[in-house]
C-alpha positions as YAML, in Angstrom:
chain: A
units: angstrom
residues:
- id: 1
  name: MET
  ca: [-39.18, -2.68, 103.74]
- id: 2
  name: THR
  ca: [-37.48, -5.13, 106.07]
- id: 3
  name: ASN
  ca: [-33.98, -4.73, 107.31]
- id: 4
  name: ALA
  ca: [-32.78, -7.96, 105.22]
- id: 5
  name: GLN
  ca: [-34.26, -6.38, 101.98]
- id: 6
  name: ARG
  ca: [-32.56, -3.01, 102.56]
- id: 7
  name: LEU
  ca: [-29.37, -4.77, 102.99]
- id: 8
  name: PHE
  ca: [-29.78, -6.87, 100.02]
- id: 9
  name: TYR
  ca: [-30.71, -3.92, 97.68]
- id: 10
  name: GLY
  ca: [-27.79, -2.13, 99.02]
- id: 11
  name: SER
  ca: [-25.55, -5.06, 98.26]
- id: 12
  name: CYS
  ca: [-26.89, -5.06, 94.65]
- id: 13
  name: PHE
  ca: [-26.35, -1.45, 94.15]
- id: 14
  name: ALA
  ca: [-22.74, -1.99, 95.51]
- id: 15
  name: LEU
  ca: [-22.11, -4.66, 93.01]
- id: 16
  name: ILE
  ca: [-23.45, -2.47, 90.12]
- id: 17
  name: THR
  ca: [-20.93, 0.09, 91.38]
- id: 18
  name: THR
  ca: [-18.24, -2.65, 90.83]
- id: 19
  name: ALA
  ca: [-19.67, -3.60, 87.36]
- id: 20
  name: LEU
  ca: [-19.81, 0.04, 86.11]
- id: 21
  name: SER
  ca: [-16.31, 0.75, 87.28]
- id: 22
  name: PHE
  ca: [-15.27, -2.16, 85.20]
- id: 23
  name: SER
  ca: [-17.17, -1.59, 82.00]
- id: 24
  name: ILE
  ca: [-17.32, 2.30, 81.93]
- id: 25
  name: ARG
  ca: [-13.43, 2.50, 82.65]
- id: 26
  name: ALA
  ca: [-12.99, 0.08, 79.79]
- id: 27
  name: GLY
  ca: [-15.07, 2.13, 77.41]
- id: 28
  name: ILE
  ca: [-13.20, 5.42, 78.31]
- id: 29
  name: LEU
  ca: [-9.67, 4.16, 77.78]
- id: 30
  name: PRO
  ca: [-9.23, 5.59, 74.24]
- id: 31
  name: GLN
  ca: [-10.35, 8.97, 75.36]
- id: 32
  name: LEU
  ca: [-8.27, 8.70, 78.57]
- id: 33
  name: GLY
  ca: [-5.22, 7.80, 76.65]
- id: 34
  name: GLU
  ca: [-5.65, 10.50, 74.12]
- id: 35
  name: GLU
  ca: [-6.24, 13.23, 76.53]
- id: 36
  name: LEU
  ca: [-3.55, 12.61, 78.96]
- id: 37
  name: SER
  ca: [-1.10, 11.26, 76.37]
- id: 38
  name: LEU
  ca: [-0.86, 7.91, 77.95]
- id: 39
  name: SER
  ca: [0.66, 4.83, 76.35]
- id: 40
  name: ALA
  ca: [-1.22, 1.39, 76.01]
- id: 41
  name: GLN
  ca: [1.26, 0.04, 78.67]
- id: 42
  name: GLN
  ca: [0.50, 2.81, 81.05]
- id: 43
  name: LEU
  ca: [-3.27, 2.26, 80.58]
- id: 44
  name: GLY
  ca: [-2.64, -1.48, 81.17]
- id: 45
  name: PHE
  ca: [-0.96, -0.64, 84.53]
- id: 46
  name: ILE
  ca: [-3.90, 1.60, 85.36]
- id: 47
  name: ASN
  ca: [-6.33, -1.21, 84.63]
- id: 48
  name: SER
  ca: [-4.17, -3.65, 86.79]
- id: 49
  name: MET
  ca: [-4.64, -1.39, 89.92]
- id: 50
  name: TRP
  ca: [-8.39, -2.51, 89.74]
- id: 51
  name: PHE
  ca: [-7.40, -6.26, 89.90]
- id: 52
  name: LEU
  ca: [-4.91, -5.51, 92.65]
- id: 53
  name: GLY
  ca: [-7.07, -3.71, 95.01]
- id: 54
  name: PHE
  ca: [-9.97, -6.05, 94.61]
- id: 55
  name: PRO
  ca: [-8.52, -9.46, 95.93]
- id: 56
  name: LEU
  ca: [-6.47, -7.56, 98.53]
- id: 57
  name: SER
  ca: [-9.52, -5.95, 100.19]
- id: 58
  name: MET
  ca: [-11.55, -9.29, 99.85]
- id: 59
  name: ILE
  ca: [-8.91, -11.21, 101.73]
- id: 60
  name: VAL
  ca: [-8.44, -8.45, 104.50]
- id: 61
  name: GLY
  ca: [-12.15, -7.74, 104.69]
- id: 62
  name: GLY
  ca: [-12.89, -11.48, 105.25]
- id: 63
  name: LEU
  ca: [-10.25, -11.74, 107.93]
- id: 64
  name: ILE
  ca: [-11.67, -8.83, 109.96]
- id: 65
  name: TYR
  ca: [-15.41, -9.39, 109.19]
- id: 66
  name: ASN
  ca: [-16.07, -11.25, 112.40]
- id: 67
  name: GLN
  ca: [-14.35, -8.48, 114.49]
- id: 68
  name: VAL
  ca: [-15.55, -5.36, 112.93]
- id: 69
  name: GLY
  ca: [-18.82, -6.42, 111.07]
- id: 70
  name: GLY
  ca: [-19.93, -5.94, 107.57]
- id: 71
  name: LYS
  ca: [-21.17, -2.60, 108.19]
- id: 72
  name: ILE
  ca: [-17.96, -0.97, 108.96]
- id: 73
  name: ILE
  ca: [-16.42, -2.65, 105.97]
- id: 74
  name: MET
  ca: [-19.16, -1.13, 103.65]
- id: 75
  name: GLN
  ca: [-18.59, 2.22, 105.13]
- id: 76
  name: PHE
  ca: [-14.96, 1.99, 104.25]
- id: 77
  name: ALA
  ca: [-16.02, 0.69, 100.73]
- id: 78
  name: PHE
  ca: [-18.00, 3.99, 100.32]
- id: 79
  name: VAL
  ca: [-15.20, 6.11, 101.27]
- id: 80
  name: VAL
  ca: [-12.78, 4.59, 98.81]
- id: 81
  name: HIS
  ca: [-15.33, 4.23, 96.17]
- id: 82
  name: ALA
  ca: [-16.09, 8.16, 96.33]
- id: 83
  name: LEU
  ca: [-12.52, 9.02, 96.66]
- id: 84
  name: GLY
  ca: [-11.66, 6.94, 93.81]
- id: 85
  name: ILE
  ca: [-14.40, 8.19, 91.56]
- id: 86
  name: LEU
  ca: [-13.52, 11.90, 92.37]
- id: 87
  name: LEU
  ca: [-9.80, 11.41, 92.07]
- id: 88
  name: THR
  ca: [-10.29, 9.80, 88.56]
- id: 89
  name: ILE
  ca: [-12.59, 12.77, 87.48]
- id: 90
  name: TYR
  ca: [-10.13, 15.36, 88.50]
- id: 91
  name: ALA
  ca: [-6.92, 13.41, 87.83]
- id: 92
  name: GLY
  ca: [-4.45, 15.29, 85.81]
- id: 93
  name: SER
  ca: [-1.51, 12.73, 85.92]
- id: 94
  name: TYR
  ca: [-0.84, 9.00, 85.40]
- id: 95
  name: MET
  ca: [0.04, 8.60, 89.13]
- id: 96
  name: VAL
  ca: [-3.21, 9.79, 90.24]
- id: 97
  name: LEU
  ca: [-5.13, 7.66, 87.98]
- id: 98
  name: LEU
  ca: [-3.12, 4.55, 89.35]
- id: 99
  name: ILE
  ca: [-4.17, 5.70, 93.07]
- id: 100
  name: SER
  ca: [-7.75, 6.30, 91.97]
- id: 101
  name: THR
  ca: [-8.21, 3.04, 90.29]
- id: 102
  name: PHE
  ca: [-6.64, 1.28, 93.29]
- id: 103
  name: PHE
  ca: [-9.10, 2.79, 95.63]
- id: 104
  name: ILE
  ca: [-12.08, 1.64, 93.41]
- id: 105
  name: GLY
  ca: [-10.61, -1.86, 93.49]
- id: 106
  name: LEU
  ca: [-10.47, -1.68, 97.26]
- id: 107
  name: GLY
  ca: [-14.20, -0.77, 97.41]
- id: 108
  name: ASN
  ca: [-15.04, -3.43, 95.01]
- id: 109
  name: GLY
  ca: [-13.34, -6.20, 97.02]
- id: 110
  name: CYS
  ca: [-14.95, -4.86, 100.24]
- id: 111
  name: THR
  ca: [-18.43, -5.34, 98.50]
- id: 112
  name: GLU
  ca: [-17.56, -9.01, 98.07]
- id: 113
  name: ALA
  ca: [-16.04, -9.48, 101.50]
- id: 114
  name: ALA
  ca: [-19.03, -7.90, 103.25]
- id: 115
  name: CYS
  ca: [-22.03, -8.66, 101.39]
- id: 116
  name: ASN
  ca: [-21.36, -12.54, 100.48]
- id: 117
  name: PRO
  ca: [-21.43, -13.48, 104.13]
- id: 118
  name: MET
  ca: [-24.37, -11.08, 104.97]
- id: 119
  name: ILE
  ca: [-26.55, -12.86, 102.40]
- id: 120
  name: ALA
  ca: [-25.38, -16.17, 103.72]
- id: 121
  name: ASP
  ca: [-26.38, -15.20, 107.22]
- id: 122
  name: SER
  ca: [-29.56, -13.69, 106.19]
- id: 123
  name: TYR
  ca: [-31.08, -16.41, 104.17]
- id: 124
  name: LYS
  ca: [-30.94, -20.44, 104.57]
- id: 125
  name: GLY
  ca: [-31.17, -23.30, 102.17]
- id: 126
  name: VAL
  ca: [-32.65, -22.78, 98.78]
- id: 127
  name: THR
  ca: [-33.50, -19.27, 99.62]
- id: 128
  name: MET
  ca: [-29.82, -18.40, 100.21]
- id: 129
  name: SER
  ca: [-28.83, -19.99, 96.68]
- id: 130
  name: LYS
  ca: [-31.49, -17.87, 95.17]
- id: 131
  name: MET
  ca: [-30.44, -14.64, 96.80]
- id: 132
  name: MET
  ca: [-26.55, -15.31, 96.24]
- id: 133
  name: ASN
  ca: [-27.62, -15.83, 92.45]
- id: 134
  name: ARG
  ca: [-29.64, -12.72, 92.29]
- id: 135
  name: PHE
  ca: [-26.98, -10.64, 94.11]
- id: 136
  name: HIS
  ca: [-24.32, -11.86, 91.64]
- id: 137
  name: MET
  ca: [-26.47, -11.19, 88.55]
- id: 138
  name: TRP
  ca: [-25.71, -7.63, 88.96]
- id: 139
  name: PHE
  ca: [-22.17, -7.94, 87.89]
- id: 140
  name: PRO
  ca: [-22.98, -8.99, 84.36]
- id: 141
  name: GLY
  ca: [-26.10, -7.05, 84.36]
- id: 142
  name: GLY
  ca: [-24.06, -3.94, 85.53]
- id: 143
  name: ILE
  ca: [-21.46, -4.62, 82.78]
- id: 144
  name: VAL
  ca: [-24.27, -4.54, 80.11]
- id: 145
  name: ILE
  ca: [-25.66, -1.25, 81.56]
- id: 146
  name: GLY
  ca: [-22.26, 0.30, 81.80]
- id: 147
  name: SER
  ca: [-21.23, -0.76, 78.37]
- id: 148
  name: LEU
  ca: [-24.49, 0.68, 76.84]
- id: 149
  name: VAL
  ca: [-24.07, 4.00, 78.81]
- id: 150
  name: SER
  ca: [-20.45, 4.25, 77.92]
- id: 151
  name: LYS
  ca: [-21.18, 3.71, 74.31]
- id: 152
  name: PHE
  ca: [-24.06, 6.11, 74.28]
- id: 153
  name: MET
  ca: [-22.26, 8.84, 75.89]
- id: 154
  name: THR
  ca: [-19.10, 8.45, 73.94]
- id: 155
  name: ASP
  ca: [-21.15, 8.52, 70.60]
- id: 156
  name: ALA
  ca: [-22.90, 11.65, 71.87]
- id: 157
  name: GLY
  ca: [-19.53, 13.33, 72.24]
- id: 158
  name: MET
  ca: [-19.67, 13.45, 76.11]
- id: 159
  name: SER
  ca: [-16.35, 13.63, 78.09]
- id: 160
  name: TRP
  ca: [-14.98, 10.60, 79.98]
- id: 161
  name: GLN
  ca: [-15.25, 12.61, 83.12]
- id: 162
  name: SER
  ca: [-19.02, 12.87, 82.84]
- id: 163
  name: GLN
  ca: [-19.12, 8.99, 82.24]
- id: 164
  name: ILE
  ca: [-17.08, 8.50, 85.61]
- id: 165
  name: TRP
  ca: [-19.75, 10.47, 87.32]
- id: 166
  name: VAL
  ca: [-22.45, 7.99, 86.42]
- id: 167
  name: ILE
  ca: [-20.56, 5.41, 88.73]
- id: 168
  name: MET
  ca: [-21.36, 7.70, 91.60]
- id: 169
  name: ILE
  ca: [-25.22, 7.09, 91.22]
- id: 170
  name: PRO
  ca: [-25.13, 3.51, 92.55]
- id: 171
  name: THR
  ca: [-22.48, 4.34, 95.04]
- id: 172
  name: VAL
  ca: [-24.72, 7.00, 96.72]
- id: 173
  name: LEU
  ca: [-27.73, 4.45, 96.49]
- id: 174
  name: TYR
  ca: [-25.99, 1.72, 98.26]
- id: 175
  name: ALA
  ca: [-25.15, 4.01, 101.00]
- id: 176
  name: TYR
  ca: [-28.62, 5.13, 101.33]
- id: 177
  name: PHE
  ca: [-29.84, 1.53, 101.78]
- id: 178
  name: PHE
  ca: [-27.19, 0.57, 104.17]
- id: 179
  name: PHE
  ca: [-27.44, 3.81, 106.24]
- id: 180
  name: GLY
  ca: [-28.65, 2.99, 109.80]
- id: 181
  name: GLN
  ca: [-29.27, -0.65, 109.24]
- id: 182
  name: PRO
  ca: [-27.98, -3.45, 111.55]
- id: 183
  name: TRP
  ca: [-26.11, -6.37, 109.98]
- id: 184
  name: PRO
  ca: [-26.81, -9.87, 110.87]
- id: 185
  name: LYS
  ca: [-24.68, -11.98, 113.33]
- id: 186
  name: ALA
  ca: [-22.64, -14.96, 111.99]
- id: 187
  name: ALA
  ca: [-25.00, -17.72, 111.80]
- id: 188
  name: GLU
  ca: [-22.68, -20.41, 113.20]
- id: 189
  name: ALA
  ca: [-21.31, -19.70, 116.66]
- id: 190
  name: GLU
  ca: [-17.91, -21.23, 115.81]
- id: 191
  name: ALA
  ca: [-17.77, -19.33, 112.77]
- id: 192
  name: ALA
  ca: [-17.43, -16.09, 115.04]
- id: 193
  name: THR
  ca: [-13.73, -17.04, 115.70]
- id: 194
  name: LEU
  ca: [-10.86, -17.03, 113.15]
- id: 195
  name: LYS
  ca: [-9.63, -20.23, 114.90]
- id: 196
  name: GLY
  ca: [-12.98, -21.93, 113.89]
- id: 197
  name: ASN
  ca: [-12.87, -20.63, 110.42]
- id: 198
  name: LEU
  ca: [-9.33, -21.93, 109.76]
- id: 199
  name: LYS
  ca: [-10.31, -25.20, 111.11]
- id: 200
  name: ALA
  ca: [-13.24, -25.56, 108.94]
- id: 201
  name: MET
  ca: [-11.00, -24.48, 105.81]
- id: 202
  name: VAL
  ca: [-8.66, -27.41, 106.37]
- id: 203
  name: SER
  ca: [-11.59, -29.85, 105.44]
- id: 204
  name: PRO
  ca: [-11.10, -31.68, 102.12]
- id: 205
  name: LEU
  ca: [-14.55, -30.34, 100.88]
- id: 206
  name: PHE
  ca: [-13.38, -26.69, 101.20]
- id: 207
  name: LEU
  ca: [-9.99, -27.32, 99.83]
- id: 208
  name: PHE
  ca: [-11.67, -29.02, 96.85]
- id: 209
  name: ILE
  ca: [-13.93, -26.11, 96.03]
- id: 210
  name: PHE
  ca: [-11.06, -23.66, 96.61]
- id: 211
  name: PHE
  ca: [-9.00, -25.41, 93.83]
- id: 212
  name: CYS
  ca: [-12.00, -25.62, 91.55]
- id: 213
  name: MET
  ca: [-12.61, -21.82, 91.96]
- id: 214
  name: ALA
  ca: [-9.39, -21.42, 90.02]
- id: 215
  name: LEU
  ca: [-10.74, -23.42, 87.06]
- id: 216
  name: THR
  ca: [-14.31, -21.88, 87.25]
- id: 217
  name: ALA
  ca: [-13.06, -18.36, 87.19]
- id: 218
  name: ILE
  ca: [-10.57, -18.60, 84.45]
- id: 219
  name: THR
  ca: [-13.31, -20.58, 82.34]
- id: 220
  name: GLU
  ca: [-15.53, -17.44, 82.91]
- id: 221
  name: PHE
  ca: [-13.02, -14.63, 82.53]
- id: 222
  name: GLY
  ca: [-10.44, -16.09, 80.26]
- id: 223
  name: PRO
  ca: [-12.60, -16.63, 76.98]
- id: 224
  name: GLN
  ca: [-14.40, -13.40, 77.82]
- id: 225
  name: GLN
  ca: [-11.16, -11.43, 77.77]
- id: 226
  name: TRP
  ca: [-9.99, -12.82, 74.54]
- id: 227
  name: VAL
  ca: [-13.07, -13.62, 72.62]
- id: 228
  name: GLY
  ca: [-13.69, -9.97, 71.46]
- id: 229
  name: LEU
  ca: [-10.26, -10.05, 69.72]
- id: 230
  name: ILE
  ca: [-10.61, -13.33, 68.14]
- id: 231
  name: MET
  ca: [-14.35, -12.96, 66.96]
- id: 232
  name: ALA
  ca: [-13.40, -9.67, 65.39]
- id: 233
  name: LYS
  ca: [-12.13, -11.74, 62.48]
- id: 234
  name: SER
  ca: [-14.82, -14.18, 62.49]
- id: 235
  name: GLY
  ca: [-17.70, -12.26, 60.83]
- id: 236
  name: ALA
  ca: [-19.47, -11.74, 64.03]
- id: 237
  name: GLN
  ca: [-19.63, -8.45, 66.21]
- id: 238
  name: PRO
  ca: [-17.38, -8.69, 69.17]
- id: 239
  name: MET
  ca: [-19.41, -6.15, 71.32]
- id: 240
  name: MET
  ca: [-22.57, -7.86, 70.38]
- id: 241
  name: ILE
  ca: [-21.29, -11.43, 71.56]
- id: 242
  name: LEU
  ca: [-19.95, -9.89, 74.91]
- id: 243
  name: ALA
  ca: [-23.33, -8.01, 75.41]
- id: 244
  name: LEU
  ca: [-25.23, -11.35, 74.58]
- id: 245
  name: VAL
  ca: [-23.10, -13.24, 77.13]
- id: 246
  name: THR
  ca: [-23.30, -10.81, 80.04]
- id: 247
  name: GLY
  ca: [-26.94, -10.28, 79.45]
- id: 248
  name: LEU
  ca: [-27.71, -13.85, 79.40]
- id: 249
  name: MET
  ca: [-25.69, -14.36, 82.58]
- id: 250
  name: ALA
  ca: [-27.68, -11.74, 84.31]
- id: 251
  name: VAL
  ca: [-31.07, -13.41, 83.38]
- id: 252
  name: ALA
  ca: [-29.78, -16.84, 84.12]
- id: 253
  name: ARG
  ca: [-28.53, -15.67, 87.54]
- id: 254
  name: TYR
  ca: [-32.02, -14.19, 88.38]
- id: 255
  name: PHE
  ca: [-33.47, -17.59, 87.98]
- id: 256
  name: GLY
  ca: [-30.58, -19.33, 89.69]
- id: 257
  name: GLY
  ca: [-32.57, -20.14, 92.76]
- id: 258
  name: GLU
  ca: [-35.07, -22.31, 90.70]
- id: 259
  name: ALA
  ca: [-32.05, -24.12, 89.06]
- id: 260
  name: VAL
  ca: [-30.68, -24.92, 92.29]
- id: 261
  name: HIS
  ca: [-34.08, -26.15, 93.58]
- id: 262
  name: GLN
  ca: [-34.46, -28.48, 90.59]
- id: 263
  name: PHE
  ca: [-30.92, -29.82, 90.52]
- id: 264
  name: ASN
  ca: [-29.07, -28.93, 93.78]
- id: 265
  name: THR
  ca: [-25.94, -26.93, 93.97]
- id: 266
  name: THR
  ca: [-23.67, -29.77, 92.73]
- id: 267
  name: GLY
  ca: [-26.04, -30.50, 89.92]
- id: 268
  name: VAL
  ca: [-25.89, -27.15, 88.80]
- id: 269
  name: LEU
  ca: [-22.13, -26.85, 89.03]
- id: 270
  name: LEU
  ca: [-21.79, -30.12, 86.81]
- id: 271
  name: GLY
  ca: [-24.29, -28.96, 84.36]
- id: 272
  name: SER
  ca: [-22.57, -25.59, 84.07]
- id: 273
  name: ALA
  ca: [-19.16, -27.35, 83.46]
- id: 274
  name: ILE
  ca: [-20.72, -29.33, 80.58]
- id: 275
  name: LEU
  ca: [-22.37, -26.35, 78.91]
- id: 276
  name: ALA
  ca: [-19.02, -24.31, 79.42]
- id: 277
  name: THR
  ca: [-17.10, -26.99, 77.75]
- id: 278
  name: ILE
  ca: [-19.37, -27.10, 74.77]
- id: 279
  name: GLY
  ca: [-19.53, -23.17, 74.51]
- id: 280
  name: VAL
  ca: [-15.82, -22.84, 74.32]
- id: 281
  name: PHE
  ca: [-15.44, -25.56, 71.98]
- id: 282
  name: LEU
  ca: [-17.94, -23.98, 69.61]
- id: 283
  name: PHE
  ca: [-16.14, -20.52, 70.03]
- id: 284
  name: SER
  ca: [-12.92, -22.41, 68.93]
- id: 285
  name: THR
  ca: [-14.51, -23.88, 65.75]
- id: 286
  name: GLN
  ca: [-17.53, -21.47, 64.54]
- id: 287
  name: THR
  ca: [-17.65, -18.34, 62.79]
- id: 288
  name: GLY
  ca: [-20.24, -15.91, 61.59]
- id: 289
  name: ALA
  ca: [-23.78, -16.48, 62.93]
- id: 290
  name: MET
  ca: [-22.78, -19.57, 64.85]
- id: 291
  name: ALA
  ca: [-20.50, -17.58, 66.96]
- id: 292
  name: TYR
  ca: [-23.76, -16.22, 68.63]
- id: 293
  name: VAL
  ca: [-24.94, -19.73, 69.17]
- id: 294
  name: ALA
  ca: [-21.70, -20.45, 70.91]
- id: 295
  name: ALA
  ca: [-22.01, -17.30, 73.08]
- id: 296
  name: ILE
  ca: [-25.47, -18.41, 74.27]
- id: 297
  name: VAL
  ca: [-24.28, -21.85, 75.28]
- id: 298
  name: TYR
  ca: [-21.17, -20.39, 76.92]
- id: 299
  name: ALA
  ca: [-23.16, -17.86, 78.72]
- id: 300
  name: LEU
  ca: [-25.57, -20.47, 80.25]
- id: 301
  name: GLY
  ca: [-22.51, -22.49, 81.28]
- id: 302
  name: ILE
  ca: [-20.58, -19.96, 83.16]
- id: 303
  name: ALA
  ca: [-23.55, -18.05, 84.62]
- id: 304
  name: TYR
  ca: [-24.02, -20.18, 87.61]
- id: 305
  name: PHE
  ca: [-20.23, -20.83, 88.45]
- id: 306
  name: TRP
  ca: [-19.34, -17.85, 90.68]
- id: 307
  name: PRO
  ca: [-22.55, -17.59, 92.89]
- id: 308
  name: ASN
  ca: [-22.99, -21.28, 93.33]
- id: 309
  name: MET
  ca: [-19.22, -21.99, 94.11]
- id: 310
  name: LEU
  ca: [-19.85, -19.39, 97.16]
- id: 311
  name: GLY
  ca: [-23.21, -20.83, 97.71]
- id: 312
  name: PHE
  ca: [-21.67, -24.26, 98.27]
- id: 313
  name: ILE
  ca: [-19.29, -23.07, 100.82]
- id: 314
  name: ALA
  ca: [-21.90, -21.21, 102.56]
- id: 315
  name: GLU
  ca: [-24.23, -24.23, 102.63]
- id: 316
  name: TYR
  ca: [-21.91, -27.14, 103.20]
- id: 317
  name: VAL
  ca: [-18.86, -25.46, 104.95]
- id: 318
  name: PRO
  ca: [-20.62, -22.82, 107.02]
- id: 319
  name: LYS
  ca: [-18.12, -22.63, 109.74]
- id: 320
  name: SER
  ca: [-15.48, -21.29, 107.24]
- id: 321
  name: GLY
  ca: [-17.31, -18.04, 107.93]
- id: 322
  name: ALA
  ca: [-16.61, -14.73, 106.12]
- id: 323
  name: ILE
  ca: [-13.02, -15.40, 105.55]
- id: 324
  name: GLY
  ca: [-13.79, -18.73, 103.75]
- id: 325
  name: LEU
  ca: [-16.14, -16.90, 101.33]
- id: 326
  name: SER
  ca: [-13.52, -14.23, 100.75]
- id: 327
  name: LEU
  ca: [-10.69, -16.59, 100.17]
- id: 328
  name: VAL
  ca: [-12.67, -18.63, 97.59]
- id: 329
  name: GLY
  ca: [-13.60, -15.48, 95.74]
- id: 330
  name: ALA
  ca: [-10.10, -14.08, 95.90]
- id: 331
  name: MET
  ca: [-8.74, -17.36, 94.55]
- id: 332
  name: GLY
  ca: [-10.97, -16.69, 91.50]
- id: 333
  name: MET
  ca: [-9.54, -13.16, 91.15]
- id: 334
  name: PHE
  ca: [-5.98, -14.25, 91.42]
- id: 335
  name: SER
  ca: [-6.26, -17.25, 89.02]
- id: 336
  name: SER
  ca: [-7.82, -14.94, 86.40]
- id: 337
  name: SER
  ca: [-4.76, -12.64, 86.74]
- id: 338
  name: ILE
  ca: [-2.29, -15.39, 86.72]
- id: 339
  name: PHE
  ca: [-3.65, -17.23, 83.71]
- id: 340
  name: GLN
  ca: [-4.08, -14.17, 81.44]
- id: 341
  name: PRO
  ca: [-0.38, -13.90, 80.48]
- id: 342
  name: ILE
  ca: [-0.36, -17.62, 80.26]
- id: 343
  name: ILE
  ca: [-3.12, -17.36, 77.60]
- id: 344
  name: GLY
  ca: [-1.42, -14.54, 75.89]
- id: 345
  name: ARG
  ca: [1.73, -16.89, 75.39]
- id: 346
  name: TRP
  ca: [-0.68, -19.58, 73.98]
- id: 347
  name: ILE
  ca: [-1.79, -16.96, 71.36]
- id: 348
  name: ASP
  ca: [1.74, -15.84, 70.50]
- id: 349
  name: SER
  ca: [2.63, -19.60, 70.09]
- id: 350
  name: ASP
  ca: [-0.42, -20.52, 68.11]
- id: 351
  name: ARG
  ca: [0.07, -17.39, 65.93]
- id: 352
  name: ALA
  ca: [3.81, -18.26, 65.19]
- id: 353
  name: GLU
  ca: [2.71, -21.87, 64.31]
- id: 354
  name: MET
  ca: [0.07, -20.67, 61.98]
- id: 355
  name: ALA
  ca: [2.40, -18.31, 60.31]
- id: 356
  name: ALA
  ca: [4.80, -20.81, 59.80]
- id: 357
  name: GLN
  ca: [2.13, -22.77, 57.85]
- id: 358
  name: GLY
  ca: [1.63, -19.76, 55.66]
- id: 359
  name: PHE
  ca: [-1.46, -18.08, 56.96]
- id: 360
  name: THR
  ca: [-1.49, -14.29, 56.97]
- id: 361
  name: GLY
  ca: [-3.88, -11.26, 57.91]
- id: 362
  name: ASP
  ca: [-7.31, -11.87, 59.28]
- id: 363
  name: GLU
  ca: [-7.01, -15.65, 58.76]
- id: 364
  name: LEU
  ca: [-3.91, -15.80, 60.79]
- id: 365
  name: GLU
  ca: [-5.49, -13.80, 63.64]
- id: 366
  name: LEU
  ca: [-8.66, -15.95, 63.68]
- id: 367
  name: LEU
  ca: [-7.03, -19.54, 63.32]
- id: 368
  name: SER
  ca: [-4.53, -18.73, 65.91]
- id: 369
  name: GLY
  ca: [-7.07, -17.37, 68.24]
- id: 370
  name: GLN
  ca: [-9.37, -20.45, 67.70]
- id: 371
  name: ALA
  ca: [-6.37, -22.63, 68.37]
- id: 372
  name: THR
  ca: [-5.82, -21.02, 71.78]
- id: 373
  name: LEU
  ca: [-9.66, -21.20, 72.68]
- id: 374
  name: GLY
  ca: [-9.25, -24.88, 71.60]
- id: 375
  name: THR
  ca: [-6.72, -25.23, 74.41]
- id: 376
  name: MET
  ca: [-8.83, -23.30, 76.90]
- id: 377
  name: VAL
  ca: [-11.44, -26.31, 76.56]
- id: 378
  name: LEU
  ca: [-9.32, -28.06, 78.89]
- id: 379
  name: PHE
  ca: [-10.25, -25.75, 81.85]
- id: 380
  name: PRO
  ca: [-14.13, -26.70, 81.92]
- id: 381
  name: LEU
  ca: [-13.28, -30.14, 80.74]
- id: 382
  name: ILE
  ca: [-11.28, -30.84, 83.82]
- id: 383
  name: LEU
  ca: [-14.28, -29.29, 85.84]
- id: 384
  name: VAL
  ca: [-16.63, -31.87, 84.25]
- id: 385
  name: VAL
  ca: [-14.57, -34.70, 85.74]
- id: 386
  name: LEU
  ca: [-14.06, -32.95, 89.11]
- id: 387
  name: PHE
  ca: [-17.84, -31.95, 89.44]
- id: 388
  name: THR
  ca: [-18.92, -35.48, 88.37]
- id: 389
  name: GLY
  ca: [-16.88, -36.77, 91.33]
- id: 390
  name: LEU
  ca: [-18.40, -34.12, 93.66]
- id: 391
  name: TYR
  ca: [-21.83, -35.02, 92.45]
- id: 392
  name: LEU
  ca: [-21.45, -38.48, 93.16]
- id: 393
  name: TYR
  ca: [-19.88, -37.95, 96.63]
- id: 394
  name: MET
  ca: [-22.59, -35.50, 97.76]
- id: 395
  name: ARG
  ca: [-25.43, -37.73, 96.63]
- id: 396
  name: LYS
  ca: [-23.77, -40.61, 98.52]
- id: 397
  name: ARG
  ca: [-23.21, -38.37, 101.63]
- id: 398
  name: LYS
  ca: [-27.04, -37.43, 101.34]
- id: 399
  name: VAL
  ca: [-28.17, -41.03, 101.13]
- id: 400
  name: LYS
  ca: [-25.99, -41.87, 104.18]
- id: 401
  name: ALA
  ca: [-27.40, -39.07, 106.19]
- id: 402
  name: ALA
  ca: [-30.91, -40.12, 105.29]
- id: 403
  name: GLY
  ca: [-30.11, -43.76, 106.30]
- id: 404
  name: SER
  ca: [-28.74, -42.55, 109.73]
- id: 405
  name: ASP
  ca: [-31.91, -40.44, 110.27]
- id: 406
  name: VAL
  ca: [-34.07, -43.51, 109.66]
- id: 407
  name: GLU
  ca: [-32.07, -45.60, 112.01]
- id: 408
  name: MET
  ca: [-32.37, -43.03, 114.86]
- id: 409
  name: ALA
  ca: [-36.10, -42.75, 114.15]
- id: 410
  name: SER
  ca: [-36.67, -46.45, 114.36]
- id: 411
  name: ALA
  ca: [-34.46, -46.60, 117.51]
...
């Protein structure tokens, strides 16, 4: 096994650790609250520590990547992952759970900060896009695995502590694959300096993608967070919808390199925005069996957003370096956090409006939720417009570059 392969496999297991910490923790919340007598608000604060640690370590990790290297960042990730898991298992209080979840969030952010630039430096062109997609397939793939494991262990009457132990398995495996392996140098000489990174990030192309990341992330995480609640009243099984979405995302990302090869990165982003728009619209209008059709279209739409936004930066703004990739990823996490309460207010407002019209019970919940999803269609719809402009701009730039090459050759 080559060095690049070991680093890539280690990265995949590190991302599986992130996904399991997300899905298994969600699965054990009822047991956790009951055993430790925690309120829903306290459980919410515990979960928020996961989202706080994640972008924080992504940004710091990106800033220090060129100075300390990805290897040291992942060594730190292993320490805080292991500490977080053990502290969670043996936690006897609310405060310890806050700390342990924060540690796990730090480890998750370090994984993104170290592994994204490593993959960008190890592979080039279409191969880089393929490997970036295959790396990121393990987040939805890991969520599917974690959800099924948590459901099986809960149904079998196993303790929440035993479920947390499962997260230690990929943690130990990624440490094994990374152990003793050298990490690649930054591909661009200028990218080795923070000054060079910051200069590259001032470019219009980087700032455009940075802004778009806020919309792609909330298009992905917004409906997923609320669709379970909304679909519960639609005649469809919410957990089946979520499993279908994340499962299809994993499969689509596995074949992401082929999609990029056929349509290039900007073409894939534009197609994704169109499918996501249709998917969210279907969620806002369909019930019963058609909700599963909506899930399929939606999954195919959002699957390629995250890896190809990062892949675009790595390919077209390479001098932004590790900090560029980390800031784009952090923007996605921050926007998801910021928009969640906004979406919650939309639901409250739509519920009040529907109640004023005389709707009650399940019908009230369904109609108000669908109305909110109808508003969320705006996110991918804006992206359709923005990515159409990006597609035309990049095509024009490619034609211009090809013309310049021809002129130089003839000269």
